[in-house]
N, C-alpha and C positions, 0 to 999 in steps of 0.2 A: 504494500500500500504506500509506503514512503517513496518507492520508486515511481509510482503512478503520479504523485504530487510533484516530483522533481522534473519530470518530462515537460509539463506545461511551463514551469518556471524557466527551464533551459530554453525552450522555444521563444518565450517572451524576451529573454536576455539576447538571443541571437537576432531577433527582429529589431530590438532597440539599438544594438550595435550596428546592424546593417543600415538602419535609418540614419544614424549619426555619421557613418562613413559616407553615405550618399549625400547628406547635407553638406559635408566638407567639400566633396568633389564638385557639387553644383555651385557652391559659393566660390570656389577657386576658378571654375570655368566662367563664371559670370563676369569676372574682372580680367580683361585681356592683359597679358604681360606687355610692359613697355618694349618698344623695339630695341634691338641691340645697337649700340653706338656704331656708326659707320661714317666715313667721309667719302663722298662721291662714289658710292656704291661698294666701297671696300670695307668689310667688317673689321673693326679695329682689334677685335680679339685675336685675329690671325694675321693682321696686316704686317707687312715688312716694308723696309725702306724702298725696295725695288717696286713692289706692287702699288704702294701708295703714291710713290713718285710718278709712276706712269699715269695713274688715275688723275692726279692733280694737273699734270701737263695736258691730258685730254680735256680737262675741264677749263682749260685756258688760264690756269694760274701759272705765273712765271717765277723762276728763282730770282729773288732780289739780288742786286749787285753784292757780291761777297756773301751770298746767302747759304752756301754749302759749307758746313762745319763738321767736325768730327762727330759730335753728339746730336746735332740738329740741323735742319734746313729751314730757311726763311723764304716764304713765297709772297709775292705781290698778289692780292686777291683779285684785282682788276674788275671790280663790280659784280663778282659772282655772288657775294653775300652782302646784302644792303648795309651800307655804312662801315663795313669792315675794310681795313686797309692792308693788313698783313696776317699771315698764318705761319706760326712757327711750330714745326713738328720735331719732337725729340725721339731718339731711338737708343736701344741698348747697343753694346759693342757688336753683337751679332746681327743688328739691323731690325730687331723687333720693335713695333710701335710701343712708346711709353707715354707720350703726352702730346697734345695739340693745344695751341693757344691762339685764338682769334683776337685781334686787337681792333677795337672800335674807337678811334681817336675822337676827342671832343675838346674844344677849347673853352666853350662857355656853357653849352647846353648839357643838361643831365638826362635828357630823354632816352639816350641809347640804352641805359641800364634797364629801363622799363620795357623797351622794345625787345631786347635780347631775352629778358625774363619771360615775356609773353611767348616768344618763339620757342624757347626750351620747354616751357610749361605745356604748350600745345602738343608737343611731341612726347614728353615724358611724364606729364602730370604735375601736380603741385610739388614744390621743392620739399626735400626732407627737412630743411632748416633754413631760416632767413633771419638776418640781422640788419639793422639800419633801415633807411627809408629810400624808396625808389626815386623820390623827387629831389632829395638834397643830401649831401654829406656822404660819408662812407657807407657802403652797402655791400652785402654778400648773401648769396643764396647758393645752396648746393643740393644735389640729387645723388643719393646713394643708389646705384643700379646693380643689377645682377652681374655675375662673373667678374667681380672686383673692379668695376668701373665707377667713376665719380665724375660728375659735371659740376663746375663751379662758375657762377657769374658774379663778378665782383667789380667794384669801383672804389678807388682810394679817394682821398680828399686832401688837398684842394683840387687836384687834377681830376676832372670828371671822365677821363678815358675809361671805357669799360672793357673788361677782359672776359672771354668765355674759354674756360679750360676744360678739356676732356682728357681724363687720365685713366690709365690702366694701372691700378695701385701695385699689382704684382710686378710688372715689368718696370715700372717707375722706381720701385725699391731696388730692383736689380741694377738698373742704370746708375742710380746714385751710389750704390756699393762699388760698381765698376769705376765710377769717377773718383771715389775716395781712394780706391786701390791704385789707380793710375797716378793720382796726385802723390800718394805715399812713395811710389817708386820713382817719381820724377827727380827726387833729390839723391838718388842712389850713387851718383858719381861726383 
C-alpha cells in the first residue's frame, strides 16, 4: 500500500520538474541572444590581422599614414561610420584580434556620445552599466557580451571626443602579457 501512494507522488514530482524545465527553455528562447561582435562581416572571435585587414580594405577604409605598427593598425574611416574619423585595431603577436577603437572626434558638441550609445544599444540592448550623463561631462557605458567580449562607449572631459571600444578580454590579456614580456626583454643587452 505504501508503494501505491509513492507512485502518484513520483508522477507529480516528474511532471513538476518537466514543467519547470520547459518554462526555463521557453523563457530562454523568448529572448534572442545579442549578435556576436563583428567588423565588416568578420566575426571578431576568430578574426586575424590578415582576414580583418582584407575586410577593412574592401570596405574602403585606408591605412592612415604610418598606421601599421607592431601591435596595431590605424585606419582612416572615410565616412563608412557616421562621425567616426579613425579605427585602431590591436592584435596579439600571433595576429589574433584583441581590440578595436573607433574615434568620434568633437571639439564643442557632446552629441556623439548619445548617438554612439543609441547605435550600440540598438544592436546589443541596454548597457550593462552606465556612469555620467550623455549630455555633458565624463560619461561611460559598457556591455558585457558572451564569449569574453566587452563594448565600451566613453567620453572624457573636457575633451568631448567619444570612443567606442570593442575588446576580446581573453586575447587582450594575452596581448598585454606579450607586450610586458617584450618590454622586459628589451633591456637585455
